[in-house]
N, C-alpha and C positions, 0 to 999 in steps of 0.2 A: 230197500230204498224207501224213504218216506213218500207216501202217496201224494201228499200235498206238494212236495218238491217236484215230483214227476208231472203233476197237473200244470204247475207253473211252466215247466219246459214245453209241454204240449201247447199251451196258450201262445208262447213265444213263437213256436214253429208255425202255428196256424196263422200268425200275423205276417210271417215272412213274405208270402206272395203279394200281399197288399202293400207292404213296405216297398217291395221291388217295383210294383206297378205304378205307385203314385210318387215315387222319388222325383223331386224337383217339380212336382205339379202344383198348380195353384188351387187351394181349397178355401172357399168363402164360408165362414161360420156366422150365421145371423143369430145374434145372442139376445134373448129377450125372455119374457115371462118370469116365472117363479125363480128361475136360476139366477136372475139379476138381483133378487130381493133377499134370498136366503144366503147368508154368508158362507156356509159350508158348501152349498151347491156352486156358488160363485167360484170358490177356490178350486173345486173339481173341474169346472169348465176351463179355467185358466191353466190348470195342470195338463189337461187334455191338449190344449193348444200348444203348450210348451213342448210336450212329448212329440206331437206331430212335427214341430219345427226341428227338434233334435234328431228325428229319424229321417230328415231330408225332405219333408213336405214344405210347401210355401203357404202357410195359413194366413188369412186376413180376417180379422174380426170386424163385423159391422154390428153396432148395437143400437138399441132404442133407449127408452127411459121414460115411457109414458106415465108409469105409476109414480116415479120420482118427481116428474114435472107437476102432476096433479097435487102431490104433497106440498110442494113449494108454492104453488099457486094459492093453495089453502092457507099456508103459513103467512102470506102477505095479505090475507083477508079478501082475496078475489075468489069468485065462484067459477069453477070450471064449466064451460058450456060445450055441448056436443050437438052436431046436426048430422042425422043419419049415421050415428056412430063415430063421426069424425070430430076431433077437437077443433073448436073455433079458436083460432090463434090471432087475437088482435095484437097491436104493437107492444103492449105491456106484457102479454103472455109470451110473445115471441122473445122478448128480452130475457124473461125468466127461463124459457125453454133452452135458449142458447147457453145461458150460464149453467143450468143444471146438467145439460148434456155434456158440456165440457168438463164439468166436475166428475161425472160418471166416467168419462173417457180417461181422464188422468188417474183416476182410482184404479182402472184396469191396467193402465201402463205401469203403475206402481207395483201391482200384484205380480205382473209378468217379470218386471225387473228384479223383484225379490227372489225369483227362481233362476236368476242368472242369464236371462235372455234379453237382448236389446229390443225394446219396443218403442214405437213412436205413435202418438195419438194425433190424429188430424180430423178436421171436419171437411165436408164437401166443398167448402170455400177454398181450402188450401190447394194451390196448383190448378185452380179451376176445375176440380174433380167432378163436381155435380152442378150442372147448369139446368135451371128449371124455369117453368112458367107458372103463373098463379092457377091453382086448381079450384074448381067449385064443386058443389055437391048437388046434383040435380037442379042446377040453376041458382042455388043459394050460395051467398058469399060466406066462406068460412075463414076469411082472413089470410094470414101469411102461411098458407099450406101449399107446398110446391109439388108439381108434377114434373118428373125428370124428362128433359129433352135430349141431353147429351152427357156422356161420361168421358172425361179426359184422364185416362188411367196412368199417364206417364209418371206422376208422383209415386204411385204404388209400385210400378216396375222399378223405379229408382231406389225406393226403400228396400224392396226385396233383394235387389242386386247388392246392396250394401249390408245384407244379412239382418235387417230389422224386421220385426213382426208389426205390421201396420194395424192400427185400431181406428176405425172410422165412425164418427158420429154423423147422423143424417141431417146436416144443415147445408143448404146450398144458396145460390143467388141467381137472380134473373138478369135480363139484358140491362136493367137500370142499376144493377148491383144491390137491389133490395134483398134482405135476408129472409129465407123461408125454411120452415120445418118440413121434413119429408118423412113419409111413412118408412120405417126401418126395413120392412120386408121389401118394399119397392126399391130402396137404395141397394140392398144386398143383391137383389135380382139384377138390377141394372149394371152393377159393378161386375157381377159374375158373367153377364153376357158380353160386356165390353172386353173382359180379359179372357173370354172363352175358357172359363175355369173348368177343371176336371170334375170338381164336386161343389155343390152348394148345399149346406146343411142348415135347416131351420130348427132352432130350439124352441119348443112350444110347451104348453101345459097339458097336452094330451099325448097318448102313446103313439099316435100315427093316424092313418086313415082307416076308418071302419066301414065295412059294407052296411052295417046297421049300427048306428051310434049307440043304441041302447043295449047292444049285445057285444060285450068286450071280447068275446071269442072270435069275432069276425074281423079282427085286425088284418089288413092287407100288407103283406111283406114287400111285394114288388108290383109295380104297374108300368106298362108302356105308355107312351104319349097318348096313343089311341084309346087305351083303357081309361086313362085319367080323364080325357075329354068326354068319353061316354059316361063316366061316373058323374061328371058335373052336369051333363045334359039330363041324366036320369032323375035328378032331384034328390039323390041319396046324400049328396054332400051337404053338411049343415053349416049355416051362418058364416062364421069367420073362416071356415075351411075352403069356401068357394074362391075368394080372392087369392088365398094362399096356393091352392091347386092351379089356378089360372096363371099365377106368377111362375110356378114350377114349369108348366107346359111352355110358357113363353121363353123361359130361360133355356129349356132343352131344344126348342126350335131355333135358338140363336147361338148354338155352339157349346153349351154346357153339357157334359157327358151324363152326369147323374145328379139328381136332387134328392135329399133325404129330409123327411119330416120326423123329428125326434122328440121324445119326452125329456125336456131339460130337468125334470124333477128326479130322474134316475141318475145316480152318481156315475160319472164317466160315460154318459150315453154316446158321446162322439166316438170314443175309442171302441166301444162295444159294436157300434154300427159299422165303423170303417175296417176294423181288424178281425172281425169274426165272420165265419161263413154264413151264419143265419142272420146276424144283425138283430136289431131290436125295434126299429121303427118301420116306416114305409119308405122304400126307395122307388123313385120314378126314373126311368131310363130312356135315352133317345134310341133311335132305330139301330145305330151301329153297335150298341152295347149288347153283350150276351146277358142272359137273365142272371146267371150266377157265375162269378169269376172262377170258382174252383172246379166247375164242371168241364 
């Protein structure tokens, strides 16, 4: 018997307990980083989401589009402005951001539809999904940037019930129905909490969480909430990883079972993390979860 064929059979059998465990469960995929820019990686992420849908999971994609927004802001001759790493979103920038995010959104819908799955792209405005208030940065005005107050997930449940794969872009509105741009990590986390999702997967441009960022052999495969909090306090978490880890801990304390931080530059990273015993990124788990499913 061809060894290659046997290996394929083994991979499928290894995936079986995970398919059984997560059947009909909601999985939120926060899609960003290089995987949004590289066309080949983009197709791989979309194929992963389609496969999850076909084996009985309920995936929801939440995407950003920061690089694309910056590109279009530049195209119209405006200079992107940032305060403390956050984009300053004045009225003109907000207009461009909404157009660009909707364009990205419908492109993802198109890719999924090409693979024979029904997809619907929405923003946080649809069905009142994301309700926000104006966010500032250490007292500084950063324009139309929103902090999420409430999530109304009914529209997502309705779409899942009708067998659609929802794709959400992070735009919401406030009490006065003014439009705001929202950090995509925050949006994915808030939606995962509201739906008590089984899994929340962040696609990033690093392999996961490292004990020592400069030593790639120190990748951490699994963390409990307590270990993640200790890691943040210790000062070992670098820059952008601190808010990401804080988001993860917040999600787990509010009903999400597992959060995964994955390298979106690795083809099919979502499948490798969800369907293999070892996984490839960092998984953070709540108290009720066993460390490894197969043990």
